[in-house]
Structures are given as structure tokens and as C-alpha cells.
Biotite code that builds the C-alpha atoms (Angstrom):
import biotite.structure as struc

atoms = struc.array([
    struc.Atom([50.404, 61.465, -33.976], chain_id="A", res_id=1, res_name="MET", atom_name="CA", element="C"),
    struc.Atom([49.269, 60.652, -30.469], chain_id="A", res_id=2, res_name="SER", atom_name="CA", element="C"),
    struc.Atom([49.865, 63.163, -27.689], chain_id="A", res_id=3, res_name="ASP", atom_name="CA", element="C"),
    struc.Atom([50.171, 60.356, -25.143], chain_id="A", res_id=4, res_name="VAL", atom_name="CA", element="C"),
    struc.Atom([53.762, 59.900, -23.991], chain_id="A", res_id=5, res_name="ALA", atom_name="CA", element="C"),
    struc.Atom([55.147, 56.365, -24.297], chain_id="A", res_id=6, res_name="PRO", atom_name="CA", element="C"),
    struc.Atom([55.762, 54.488, -21.056], chain_id="A", res_id=7, res_name="PRO", atom_name="CA", element="C"),
    struc.Atom([59.125, 54.978, -19.429], chain_id="A", res_id=8, res_name="THR", atom_name="CA", element="C"),
    struc.Atom([61.737, 52.252, -19.213], chain_id="A", res_id=9, res_name="ALA", atom_name="CA", element="C"),
    struc.Atom([60.961, 51.946, -15.496], chain_id="A", res_id=10, res_name="ASP", atom_name="CA", element="C"),
    struc.Atom([57.264, 51.423, -16.260], chain_id="A", res_id=11, res_name="GLU", atom_name="CA", element="C"),
    struc.Atom([58.112, 48.664, -18.722], chain_id="A", res_id=12, res_name="VAL", atom_name="CA", element="C"),
    struc.Atom([60.390, 47.081, -16.131], chain_id="A", res_id=13, res_name="ARG", atom_name="CA", element="C"),
    struc.Atom([57.635, 47.299, -13.499], chain_id="A", res_id=14, res_name="ALA", atom_name="CA", element="C"),
    struc.Atom([55.209, 45.589, -15.880], chain_id="A", res_id=15, res_name="ALA", atom_name="CA", element="C"),
    struc.Atom([57.743, 42.814, -16.439], chain_id="A", res_id=16, res_name="ALA", atom_name="CA", element="C"),
    struc.Atom([58.125, 42.349, -12.680], chain_id="A", res_id=17, res_name="GLU", atom_name="CA", element="C"),
    struc.Atom([54.332, 42.148, -12.387], chain_id="A", res_id=18, res_name="ALA", atom_name="CA", element="C"),
    struc.Atom([54.324, 39.310, -14.920], chain_id="A", res_id=19, res_name="VAL", atom_name="CA", element="C"),
    struc.Atom([56.979, 37.455, -12.907], chain_id="A", res_id=20, res_name="LYS", atom_name="CA", element="C"),
    struc.Atom([54.940, 37.851, -9.722], chain_id="A", res_id=21, res_name="ALA", atom_name="CA", element="C"),
    struc.Atom([51.781, 36.694, -11.512], chain_id="A", res_id=22, res_name="ALA", atom_name="CA", element="C"),
    struc.Atom([53.643, 33.653, -12.843], chain_id="A", res_id=23, res_name="LEU", atom_name="CA", element="C"),
    struc.Atom([54.753, 32.743, -9.320], chain_id="A", res_id=24, res_name="ASP", atom_name="CA", element="C"),
    struc.Atom([51.226, 33.188, -7.977], chain_id="A", res_id=25, res_name="ARG", atom_name="CA", element="C"),
    struc.Atom([49.798, 31.017, -10.756], chain_id="A", res_id=26, res_name="HIS", atom_name="CA", element="C"),
    struc.Atom([52.319, 28.248, -10.125], chain_id="A", res_id=27, res_name="LEU", atom_name="CA", element="C"),
    struc.Atom([51.626, 28.283, -6.376], chain_id="A", res_id=28, res_name="VAL", atom_name="CA", element="C"),
    struc.Atom([47.881, 28.129, -7.052], chain_id="A", res_id=29, res_name="ALA", atom_name="CA", element="C"),
    struc.Atom([48.338, 25.168, -9.403], chain_id="A", res_id=30, res_name="VAL", atom_name="CA", element="C"),
    struc.Atom([50.619, 23.354, -6.972], chain_id="A", res_id=31, res_name="GLU", atom_name="CA", element="C"),
    struc.Atom([48.080, 23.788, -4.167], chain_id="A", res_id=32, res_name="ASN", atom_name="CA", element="C"),
    struc.Atom([44.871, 23.340, -6.124], chain_id="A", res_id=33, res_name="ARG", atom_name="CA", element="C"),
    struc.Atom([42.024, 21.752, -4.196], chain_id="A", res_id=34, res_name="THR", atom_name="CA", element="C"),
    struc.Atom([40.201, 20.345, -7.215], chain_id="A", res_id=35, res_name="GLY", atom_name="CA", element="C"),
    struc.Atom([39.647, 20.587, -10.941], chain_id="A", res_id=36, res_name="GLU", atom_name="CA", element="C"),
    struc.Atom([37.693, 23.836, -10.624], chain_id="A", res_id=37, res_name="ASP", atom_name="CA", element="C"),
    struc.Atom([39.719, 25.519, -7.875], chain_id="A", res_id=38, res_name="ASP", atom_name="CA", element="C"),
    struc.Atom([38.766, 29.248, -7.982], chain_id="A", res_id=39, res_name="PRO", atom_name="CA", element="C"),
    struc.Atom([42.267, 30.213, -6.807], chain_id="A", res_id=40, res_name="ALA", atom_name="CA", element="C"),
    struc.Atom([43.721, 28.752, -10.006], chain_id="A", res_id=41, res_name="VAL", atom_name="CA", element="C"),
    struc.Atom([41.098, 30.521, -12.089], chain_id="A", res_id=42, res_name="TYR", atom_name="CA", element="C"),
    struc.Atom([41.816, 33.878, -10.408], chain_id="A", res_id=43, res_name="ASP", atom_name="CA", element="C"),
    struc.Atom([45.579, 33.405, -10.787], chain_id="A", res_id=44, res_name="ALA", atom_name="CA", element="C"),
    struc.Atom([45.136, 32.586, -14.457], chain_id="A", res_id=45, res_name="PHE", atom_name="CA", element="C"),
    struc.Atom([43.156, 35.779, -15.041], chain_id="A", res_id=46, res_name="ASN", atom_name="CA", element="C"),
    struc.Atom([45.692, 37.858, -13.103], chain_id="A", res_id=47, res_name="ALA", atom_name="CA", element="C"),
    struc.Atom([48.515, 36.418, -15.208], chain_id="A", res_id=48, res_name="LEU", atom_name="CA", element="C"),
    struc.Atom([46.626, 37.193, -18.412], chain_id="A", res_id=49, res_name="ALA", atom_name="CA", element="C"),
    struc.Atom([46.085, 40.811, -17.334], chain_id="A", res_id=50, res_name="VAL", atom_name="CA", element="C"),
    struc.Atom([49.724, 41.260, -16.301], chain_id="A", res_id=51, res_name="ALA", atom_name="CA", element="C"),
    struc.Atom([51.030, 39.721, -19.537], chain_id="A", res_id=52, res_name="ALA", atom_name="CA", element="C"),
    struc.Atom([48.773, 41.915, -21.663], chain_id="A", res_id=53, res_name="GLU", atom_name="CA", element="C"),
    struc.Atom([49.846, 45.056, -19.783], chain_id="A", res_id=54, res_name="ALA", atom_name="CA", element="C"),
    struc.Atom([53.519, 44.165, -20.247], chain_id="A", res_id=55, res_name="TYR", atom_name="CA", element="C"),
    struc.Atom([53.002, 43.409, -23.930], chain_id="A", res_id=56, res_name="ASP", atom_name="CA", element="C"),
    struc.Atom([51.353, 46.809, -24.479], chain_id="A", res_id=57, res_name="GLU", atom_name="CA", element="C"),
    struc.Atom([54.059, 48.745, -22.628], chain_id="A", res_id=58, res_name="ARG", atom_name="CA", element="C"),
    struc.Atom([56.828, 46.845, -24.367], chain_id="A", res_id=59, res_name="LEU", atom_name="CA", element="C"),
    struc.Atom([55.350, 47.656, -27.755], chain_id="A", res_id=60, res_name="TYR", atom_name="CA", element="C"),
    struc.Atom([54.669, 51.320, -26.923], chain_id="A", res_id=61, res_name="ASP", atom_name="CA", element="C"),
    struc.Atom([58.209, 51.833, -25.610], chain_id="A", res_id=62, res_name="ARG", atom_name="CA", element="C"),
    struc.Atom([60.373, 49.606, -27.821], chain_id="A", res_id=63, res_name="TYR", atom_name="CA", element="C"),
    struc.Atom([58.112, 48.572, -30.718], chain_id="A", res_id=64, res_name="ASP", atom_name="CA", element="C"),
    struc.Atom([58.586, 44.941, -29.678], chain_id="A", res_id=65, res_name="GLU", atom_name="CA", element="C"),
    struc.Atom([56.081, 42.217, -28.859], chain_id="A", res_id=66, res_name="VAL", atom_name="CA", element="C"),
    struc.Atom([56.011, 39.065, -26.759], chain_id="A", res_id=67, res_name="THR", atom_name="CA", element="C"),
    struc.Atom([55.063, 35.531, -27.835], chain_id="A", res_id=68, res_name="PRO", atom_name="CA", element="C"),
    struc.Atom([52.159, 35.571, -25.375], chain_id="A", res_id=69, res_name="PHE", atom_name="CA", element="C"),
    struc.Atom([48.672, 35.181, -26.809], chain_id="A", res_id=70, res_name="GLU", atom_name="CA", element="C"),
    struc.Atom([45.980, 36.378, -24.414], chain_id="A", res_id=71, res_name="ILE", atom_name="CA", element="C"),
    struc.Atom([42.488, 34.949, -25.084], chain_id="A", res_id=72, res_name="PRO", atom_name="CA", element="C"),
    struc.Atom([40.035, 37.754, -25.763], chain_id="A", res_id=73, res_name="GLY", atom_name="CA", element="C"),
    struc.Atom([36.294, 37.994, -25.256], chain_id="A", res_id=74, res_name="ALA", atom_name="CA", element="C"),
    struc.Atom([35.762, 37.012, -28.901], chain_id="A", res_id=75, res_name="ASP", atom_name="CA", element="C"),
    struc.Atom([37.706, 33.762, -28.483], chain_id="A", res_id=76, res_name="GLU", atom_name="CA", element="C"),
    struc.Atom([35.624, 30.565, -28.541], chain_id="A", res_id=77, res_name="PRO", atom_name="CA", element="C"),
    struc.Atom([34.492, 29.205, -25.201], chain_id="A", res_id=78, res_name="LEU", atom_name="CA", element="C"),
    struc.Atom([36.375, 26.212, -23.785], chain_id="A", res_id=79, res_name="PRO", atom_name="CA", element="C"),
    struc.Atom([34.913, 22.797, -24.533], chain_id="A", res_id=80, res_name="ALA", atom_name="CA", element="C"),
    struc.Atom([31.684, 22.253, -22.633], chain_id="A", res_id=81, res_name="TYR", atom_name="CA", element="C"),
    struc.Atom([32.166, 19.873, -19.708], chain_id="A", res_id=82, res_name="ALA", atom_name="CA", element="C"),
    struc.Atom([28.885, 20.432, -17.867], chain_id="A", res_id=83, res_name="GLY", atom_name="CA", element="C"),
    struc.Atom([26.011, 17.995, -17.369], chain_id="A", res_id=84, res_name="PRO", atom_name="CA", element="C"),
    struc.Atom([24.384, 16.484, -20.488], chain_id="A", res_id=85, res_name="ASP", atom_name="CA", element="C"),
    struc.Atom([20.935, 16.891, -18.933], chain_id="A", res_id=86, res_name="GLU", atom_name="CA", element="C"),
    struc.Atom([21.112, 20.009, -16.712], chain_id="A", res_id=87, res_name="PRO", atom_name="CA", element="C"),
    struc.Atom([18.631, 20.103, -13.868], chain_id="A", res_id=88, res_name="ASN", atom_name="CA", element="C"),
    struc.Atom([19.377, 23.728, -12.973], chain_id="A", res_id=89, res_name="ALA", atom_name="CA", element="C"),
    struc.Atom([21.166, 26.783, -14.281], chain_id="A", res_id=90, res_name="LEU", atom_name="CA", element="C"),
    struc.Atom([23.090, 29.760, -12.981], chain_id="A", res_id=91, res_name="SER", atom_name="CA", element="C"),
    struc.Atom([22.948, 33.212, -14.580], chain_id="A", res_id=92, res_name="VAL", atom_name="CA", element="C"),
    struc.Atom([25.875, 35.534, -13.815], chain_id="A", res_id=93, res_name="LEU", atom_name="CA", element="C"),
    struc.Atom([25.669, 39.151, -14.914], chain_id="A", res_id=94, res_name="ILE", atom_name="CA", element="C"),
    struc.Atom([28.177, 41.965, -14.700], chain_id="A", res_id=95, res_name="ARG", atom_name="CA", element="C"),
    struc.Atom([27.465, 45.495, -15.934], chain_id="A", res_id=96, res_name="ARG", atom_name="CA", element="C"),
    struc.Atom([29.911, 48.373, -15.480], chain_id="A", res_id=97, res_name="ASP", atom_name="CA", element="C"),
    struc.Atom([28.873, 52.037, -15.474], chain_id="A", res_id=98, res_name="TYR", atom_name="CA", element="C"),
    struc.Atom([30.754, 55.314, -15.303], chain_id="A", res_id=99, res_name="ALA", atom_name="CA", element="C"),
    struc.Atom([29.179, 58.159, -13.320], chain_id="A", res_id=100, res_name="VAL", atom_name="CA", element="C"),
    struc.Atom([29.439, 60.856, -16.002], chain_id="A", res_id=101, res_name="VAL", atom_name="CA", element="C"),
    struc.Atom([26.768, 63.265, -14.735], chain_id="A", res_id=102, res_name="GLU", atom_name="CA", element="C"),
    struc.Atom([26.838, 63.302, -10.918], chain_id="A", res_id=103, res_name="PRO", atom_name="CA", element="C"),
    struc.Atom([24.343, 66.166, -10.765], chain_id="A", res_id=104, res_name="ALA", atom_name="CA", element="C"),
    struc.Atom([21.750, 64.138, -12.675], chain_id="A", res_id=105, res_name="ARG", atom_name="CA", element="C"),
    struc.Atom([22.341, 61.132, -10.410], chain_id="A", res_id=106, res_name="LEU", atom_name="CA", element="C"),
    struc.Atom([21.978, 63.264, -7.277], chain_id="A", res_id=107, res_name="LEU", atom_name="CA", element="C"),
    struc.Atom([18.779, 64.826, -8.611], chain_id="A", res_id=108, res_name="SER", atom_name="CA", element="C"),
    struc.Atom([17.217, 61.419, -9.248], chain_id="A", res_id=109, res_name="GLN", atom_name="CA", element="C"),
    struc.Atom([18.224, 60.225, -5.786], chain_id="A", res_id=110, res_name="ALA", atom_name="CA", element="C"),
    struc.Atom([16.685, 63.325, -4.138], chain_id="A", res_id=111, res_name="ARG", atom_name="CA", element="C"),
    struc.Atom([13.443, 62.672, -5.981], chain_id="A", res_id=112, res_name="ARG", atom_name="CA", element="C"),
    struc.Atom([13.358, 59.080, -4.705], chain_id="A", res_id=113, res_name="ILE", atom_name="CA", element="C"),
    struc.Atom([14.029, 60.236, -1.143], chain_id="A", res_id=114, res_name="ALA", atom_name="CA", element="C"),
    struc.Atom([11.326, 62.918, -1.294], chain_id="A", res_id=115, res_name="ASP", atom_name="CA", element="C"),
    struc.Atom([8.713, 60.446, -2.570], chain_id="A", res_id=116, res_name="LEU", atom_name="CA", element="C"),
    struc.Atom([9.262, 57.910, 0.232], chain_id="A", res_id=117, res_name="ASP", atom_name="CA", element="C"),
    struc.Atom([6.907, 58.719, 3.129], chain_id="A", res_id=118, res_name="PRO", atom_name="CA", element="C"),
    struc.Atom([8.235, 55.947, 5.374], chain_id="A", res_id=119, res_name="ASP", atom_name="CA", element="C"),
    struc.Atom([11.701, 57.403, 5.825], chain_id="A", res_id=120, res_name="GLU", atom_name="CA", element="C"),
    struc.Atom([13.234, 60.503, 7.364], chain_id="A", res_id=121, res_name="ASP", atom_name="CA", element="C"),
    struc.Atom([12.812, 62.561, 4.198], chain_id="A", res_id=122, res_name="VAL", atom_name="CA", element="C"),
    struc.Atom([14.960, 65.596, 5.054], chain_id="A", res_id=123, res_name="PRO", atom_name="CA", element="C"),
    struc.Atom([17.895, 63.451, 6.156], chain_id="A", res_id=124, res_name="GLU", atom_name="CA", element="C"),
    struc.Atom([17.703, 61.075, 3.202], chain_id="A", res_id=125, res_name="ARG", atom_name="CA", element="C"),
    struc.Atom([17.189, 63.893, 0.737], chain_id="A", res_id=126, res_name="SER", atom_name="CA", element="C"),
    struc.Atom([20.118, 65.845, 2.157], chain_id="A", res_id=127, res_name="ARG", atom_name="CA", element="C"),
    struc.Atom([22.425, 62.803, 1.966], chain_id="A", res_id=128, res_name="ALA", atom_name="CA", element="C"),
    struc.Atom([21.219, 61.869, -1.508], chain_id="A", res_id=129, res_name="ALA", atom_name="CA", element="C"),
    struc.Atom([21.821, 65.415, -2.724], chain_id="A", res_id=130, res_name="GLY", atom_name="CA", element="C"),
    struc.Atom([25.414, 65.626, -1.551], chain_id="A", res_id=131, res_name="THR", atom_name="CA", element="C"),
    struc.Atom([26.858, 62.110, -1.760], chain_id="A", res_id=132, res_name="SER", atom_name="CA", element="C"),
    struc.Atom([27.294, 60.060, -4.929], chain_id="A", res_id=133, res_name="VAL", atom_name="CA", element="C"),
    struc.Atom([27.709, 56.993, -2.721], chain_id="A", res_id=134, res_name="HIS", atom_name="CA", element="C"),
    struc.Atom([24.339, 57.590, -1.041], chain_id="A", res_id=135, res_name="ALA", atom_name="CA", element="C"),
    struc.Atom([22.695, 58.450, -4.360], chain_id="A", res_id=136, res_name="ALA", atom_name="CA", element="C"),
    struc.Atom([23.852, 55.187, -5.949], chain_id="A", res_id=137, res_name="LEU", atom_name="CA", element="C"),
    struc.Atom([22.477, 53.258, -2.993], chain_id="A", res_id=138, res_name="GLY", atom_name="CA", element="C"),
    struc.Atom([19.069, 54.901, -3.350], chain_id="A", res_id=139, res_name="LEU", atom_name="CA", element="C"),
    struc.Atom([18.856, 54.512, -7.139], chain_id="A", res_id=140, res_name="VAL", atom_name="CA", element="C"),
    struc.Atom([19.935, 50.881, -7.228], chain_id="A", res_id=141, res_name="PHE", atom_name="CA", element="C"),
    struc.Atom([17.727, 50.138, -4.246], chain_id="A", res_id=142, res_name="GLY", atom_name="CA", element="C"),
    struc.Atom([14.687, 51.612, -5.987], chain_id="A", res_id=143, res_name="GLU", atom_name="CA", element="C"),
    struc.Atom([15.047, 50.228, -9.513], chain_id="A", res_id=144, res_name="TYR", atom_name="CA", element="C"),
    struc.Atom([15.677, 46.768, -10.910], chain_id="A", res_id=145, res_name="GLU", atom_name="CA", element="C"),
    struc.Atom([19.078, 46.336, -12.613], chain_id="A", res_id=146, res_name="PRO", atom_name="CA", element="C"),
    struc.Atom([17.414, 45.741, -16.003], chain_id="A", res_id=147, res_name="ASP", atom_name="CA", element="C"),
    struc.Atom([15.487, 49.001, -15.700], chain_id="A", res_id=148, res_name="GLU", atom_name="CA", element="C"),
    struc.Atom([18.654, 50.899, -14.837], chain_id="A", res_id=149, res_name="ILE", atom_name="CA", element="C"),
    struc.Atom([20.344, 49.291, -17.843], chain_id="A", res_id=150, res_name="ALA", atom_name="CA", element="C"),
    struc.Atom([17.595, 50.547, -20.152], chain_id="A", res_id=151, res_name="SER", atom_name="CA", element="C"),
    struc.Atom([17.409, 54.021, -18.531], chain_id="A", res_id=152, res_name="ARG", atom_name="CA", element="C"),
    struc.Atom([21.030, 54.542, -17.459], chain_id="A", res_id=153, res_name="HIS", atom_name="CA", element="C"),
    struc.Atom([21.347, 57.953, -19.146], chain_id="A", res_id=154, res_name="LYS", atom_name="CA", element="C"),
    struc.Atom([18.506, 59.272, -16.977], chain_id="A", res_id=155, res_name="GLU", atom_name="CA", element="C"),
    struc.Atom([20.645, 58.515, -13.922], chain_id="A", res_id=156, res_name="PHE", atom_name="CA", element="C"),
    struc.Atom([23.778, 60.186, -15.247], chain_id="A", res_id=157, res_name="GLY", atom_name="CA", element="C"),
    struc.Atom([25.470, 56.872, -16.033], chain_id="A", res_id=158, res_name="LEU", atom_name="CA", element="C"),
    struc.Atom([27.407, 55.693, -19.059], chain_id="A", res_id=159, res_name="GLU", atom_name="CA", element="C"),
    struc.Atom([27.593, 52.035, -19.991], chain_id="A", res_id=160, res_name="GLU", atom_name="CA", element="C"),
    struc.Atom([30.907, 50.209, -19.837], chain_id="A", res_id=161, res_name="GLY", atom_name="CA", element="C"),
    struc.Atom([31.518, 46.561, -20.628], chain_id="A", res_id=162, res_name="ASP", atom_name="CA", element="C"),
    struc.Atom([28.925, 43.969, -19.694], chain_id="A", res_id=163, res_name="SER", atom_name="CA", element="C"),
    struc.Atom([28.735, 40.199, -19.791], chain_id="A", res_id=164, res_name="THR", atom_name="CA", element="C"),
    struc.Atom([26.128, 37.543, -19.088], chain_id="A", res_id=165, res_name="LEU", atom_name="CA", element="C"),
    struc.Atom([26.945, 33.880, -18.510], chain_id="A", res_id=166, res_name="TRP", atom_name="CA", element="C"),
    struc.Atom([24.346, 31.120, -18.513], chain_id="A", res_id=167, res_name="VAL", atom_name="CA", element="C"),
    struc.Atom([25.862, 28.001, -16.942], chain_id="A", res_id=168, res_name="SER", atom_name="CA", element="C"),
    struc.Atom([24.372, 24.526, -16.610], chain_id="A", res_id=169, res_name="ALA", atom_name="CA", element="C"),
    struc.Atom([24.267, 22.798, -13.223], chain_id="A", res_id=170, res_name="LEU", atom_name="CA", element="C"),
    struc.Atom([23.512, 19.300, -12.015], chain_id="A", res_id=171, res_name="ASP", atom_name="CA", element="C"),
    struc.Atom([21.451, 20.741, -9.192], chain_id="A", res_id=172, res_name="GLU", atom_name="CA", element="C"),
    struc.Atom([20.857, 23.965, -7.331], chain_id="A", res_id=173, res_name="LEU", atom_name="CA", element="C"),
    struc.Atom([23.223, 24.902, -4.521], chain_id="A", res_id=174, res_name="ALA", atom_name="CA", element="C"),
    struc.Atom([21.935, 24.742, -0.978], chain_id="A", res_id=175, res_name="GLU", atom_name="CA", element="C"),
    struc.Atom([20.232, 27.969, 0.171], chain_id="A", res_id=176, res_name="PRO", atom_name="CA", element="C"),
    struc.Atom([22.862, 30.484, 1.257], chain_id="A", res_id=177, res_name="GLY", atom_name="CA", element="C"),
    struc.Atom([25.749, 28.236, 0.175], chain_id="A", res_id=178, res_name="GLU", atom_name="CA", element="C"),
    struc.Atom([27.430, 30.684, -2.215], chain_id="A", res_id=179, res_name="TRP", atom_name="CA", element="C"),
    struc.Atom([26.134, 34.042, -0.995], chain_id="A", res_id=180, res_name="LEU", atom_name="CA", element="C"),
    struc.Atom([29.451, 35.056, 0.601], chain_id="A", res_id=181, res_name="SER", atom_name="CA", element="C"),
    struc.Atom([31.408, 34.385, -2.641], chain_id="A", res_id=182, res_name="THR", atom_name="CA", element="C"),
    struc.Atom([28.846, 34.416, -5.460], chain_id="A", res_id=183, res_name="PRO", atom_name="CA", element="C"),
    struc.Atom([31.240, 34.524, -8.412], chain_id="A", res_id=184, res_name="PHE", atom_name="CA", element="C"),
    struc.Atom([34.145, 32.340, -7.336], chain_id="A", res_id=185, res_name="GLU", atom_name="CA", element="C"),
    struc.Atom([32.589, 29.085, -8.555], chain_id="A", res_id=186, res_name="ALA", atom_name="CA", element="C"),
    struc.Atom([32.024, 30.310, -12.121], chain_id="A", res_id=187, res_name="ALA", atom_name="CA", element="C"),
    struc.Atom([33.271, 27.559, -14.431], chain_id="A", res_id=188, res_name="ASP", atom_name="CA", element="C"),
    struc.Atom([33.890, 28.510, -18.096], chain_id="A", res_id=189, res_name="PRO", atom_name="CA", element="C"),
    struc.Atom([33.469, 24.854, -19.080], chain_id="A", res_id=190, res_name="GLN", atom_name="CA", element="C"),
    struc.Atom([29.904, 24.881, -17.766], chain_id="A", res_id=191, res_name="GLY", atom_name="CA", element="C"),
    struc.Atom([28.754, 27.828, -19.873], chain_id="A", res_id=192, res_name="ILE", atom_name="CA", element="C"),
    struc.Atom([25.845, 27.096, -22.186], chain_id="A", res_id=193, res_name="VAL", atom_name="CA", element="C"),
    struc.Atom([25.837, 30.561, -23.766], chain_id="A", res_id=194, res_name="ILE", atom_name="CA", element="C"),
    struc.Atom([27.570, 33.876, -23.122], chain_id="A", res_id=195, res_name="ARG", atom_name="CA", element="C"),
    struc.Atom([26.779, 37.436, -24.193], chain_id="A", res_id=196, res_name="PHE", atom_name="CA", element="C"),
    struc.Atom([29.460, 40.151, -24.141], chain_id="A", res_id=197, res_name="ASP", atom_name="CA", element="C"),
    struc.Atom([28.949, 43.861, -24.861], chain_id="A", res_id=198, res_name="VAL", atom_name="CA", element="C"),
    struc.Atom([31.957, 46.180, -25.186], chain_id="A", res_id=199, res_name="SER", atom_name="CA", element="C"),
    struc.Atom([32.941, 49.280, -27.114], chain_id="A", res_id=200, res_name="SER", atom_name="CA", element="C"),
    struc.Atom([36.088, 47.402, -28.143], chain_id="A", res_id=201, res_name="VAL", atom_name="CA", element="C"),
    struc.Atom([33.942, 45.363, -30.534], chain_id="A", res_id=202, res_name="PHE", atom_name="CA", element="C"),
    struc.Atom([32.693, 48.571, -32.155], chain_id="A", res_id=203, res_name="ASP", atom_name="CA", element="C"),
    struc.Atom([36.293, 49.753, -32.494], chain_id="A", res_id=204, res_name="GLU", atom_name="CA", element="C"),
    struc.Atom([37.256, 46.475, -34.176], chain_id="A", res_id=205, res_name="ASP", atom_name="CA", element="C"),
    struc.Atom([34.364, 46.829, -36.623], chain_id="A", res_id=206, res_name="GLU", atom_name="CA", element="C"),
    struc.Atom([35.387, 50.446, -37.296], chain_id="A", res_id=207, res_name="HIS", atom_name="CA", element="C"),
    struc.Atom([38.980, 49.362, -37.977], chain_id="A", res_id=208, res_name="ASP", atom_name="CA", element="C"),
    struc.Atom([37.800, 46.647, -40.364], chain_id="A", res_id=209, res_name="GLU", atom_name="CA", element="C"),
    struc.Atom([35.548, 49.145, -42.156], chain_id="A", res_id=210, res_name="LEU", atom_name="CA", element="C"),
    struc.Atom([38.464, 51.551, -42.463], chain_id="A", res_id=211, res_name="GLY", atom_name="CA", element="C"),
    struc.Atom([40.618, 48.819, -43.990], chain_id="A", res_id=212, res_name="GLU", atom_name="CA", element="C"),
    struc.Atom([37.849, 47.948, -46.458], chain_id="A", res_id=213, res_name="ASP", atom_name="CA", element="C"),
    struc.Atom([37.559, 51.613, -47.509], chain_id="A", res_id=214, res_name="ILE", atom_name="CA", element="C"),
    struc.Atom([41.331, 51.857, -47.979], chain_id="A", res_id=215, res_name="GLU", atom_name="CA", element="C"),
    struc.Atom([41.281, 48.713, -50.122], chain_id="A", res_id=216, res_name="ASP", atom_name="CA", element="C"),
    struc.Atom([38.417, 50.150, -52.177], chain_id="A", res_id=217, res_name="LEU", atom_name="CA", element="C"),
    struc.Atom([40.251, 53.453, -52.661], chain_id="A", res_id=218, res_name="ASP", atom_name="CA", element="C"),
    struc.Atom([43.352, 51.631, -53.866], chain_id="A", res_id=219, res_name="GLU", atom_name="CA", element="C"),
    struc.Atom([41.250, 49.566, -56.280], chain_id="A", res_id=220, res_name="THR", atom_name="CA", element="C"),
    struc.Atom([39.597, 52.667, -57.729], chain_id="A", res_id=221, res_name="GLU", atom_name="CA", element="C"),
    struc.Atom([42.872, 54.514, -58.231], chain_id="A", res_id=222, res_name="ARG", atom_name="CA", element="C"),
])
């Protein structure tokens, strides 16, 4: 039996109100859309999906009831491709989440980077890196490429969370500096050529399926 207390009736009610607000926001975004790929509509859609899923979970945990909503998961098929038949360019979007699980290790690595840099005020940088996780993250991610951090994350006191990589086809490259202020708003799921998702939730699903297979085998052997 789980030690986690079920949500209160007020928490379920609050989740329901969040769904209503998300529905209103989505409708307003659709009514005021500026084009087929309006990022405001995309953001409102995602917010509605998150709110509906949260409400569904709280409703089930409190009342053992479910909703008719079906939220697309990461393992759902991609929408039909609507990008160029002969792409002249591509866009690669990457997101990797990390938890800082060993701050002392992170701070130690940052101090080492600061001490090895002869072009900076070493005592000041080292002191800041040794006391501030914010400063330490800045030094570490400024020193190493993201792929190297991904392969060595444990050395920096980090733990991997979910990650995703989207490769999208384009007709042509954007103008220099065009999207730098909002780099992810123009992401179009219908332009994705291939997508890679990594999440512990997939491992949990595989574990659940394995458990079911073992139970079925036990019942067969009895």
C-alpha cells in the first residue's frame, strides 16, 4: 500500500478549474490564430493536455474514476508528415533535463575549472564556483560541450531526466538571427523527419510488461 495520501477534494476541484482555464485559453488561441502553425495554438494545446492529464490523475486517485480524455504520449505515432518533399535544410532541436543530485561534486568540478583558467580572476571565480550552484552550472556548461556533459553527467553531480531530439525538415534556412529570441516556438510536429525520446517512464512500462508476463507464466505453471 502506498504511503502517499490521495489528493483532497479541493485539489481535485482545483485541477478541474485548471482544465476549464486551459480550455478557454486554447479556444482563444484558435480563434485568434495567425496561421496554420501558430505557436500560440501549439502552446495552448500542450497546456490543455497537461491540465487534463493532471485532472485525470487526481480524479482517479481520489474517486477511482477516469475521464474520457486521451492524452497523446511520447510513444504515440508522429502526426502525418507535411514538410517539404525535397528538404534543402534541417533543424535539430534538443532538450535534456538534469537533476543536481550531488551539489558538492558539481561545485568541486567548477572550482577546478576556475583554478585552471589563467585569464580570469581566479580567486573570485573559484570562490563563486565553490559556493553557488548557479555559478558552478555556468562554468561547467560554459567549459564543456553538451554532448560531453551528457556522456559524463555523473562526474558533475548530475542525474539524467527526460530528453528528446527532433530532426525537422525545412525548405530553407532561416535568416541569421531570425529565431534566436524564440528558438523553440516554431517547432512543427508535422515537419519532423525523426524523433528520439529517452525517459525512465519507458523503462517502467517495460518493467510492468515483464511483471505481467511473469505473472502469466506463474499462473500457467500452477
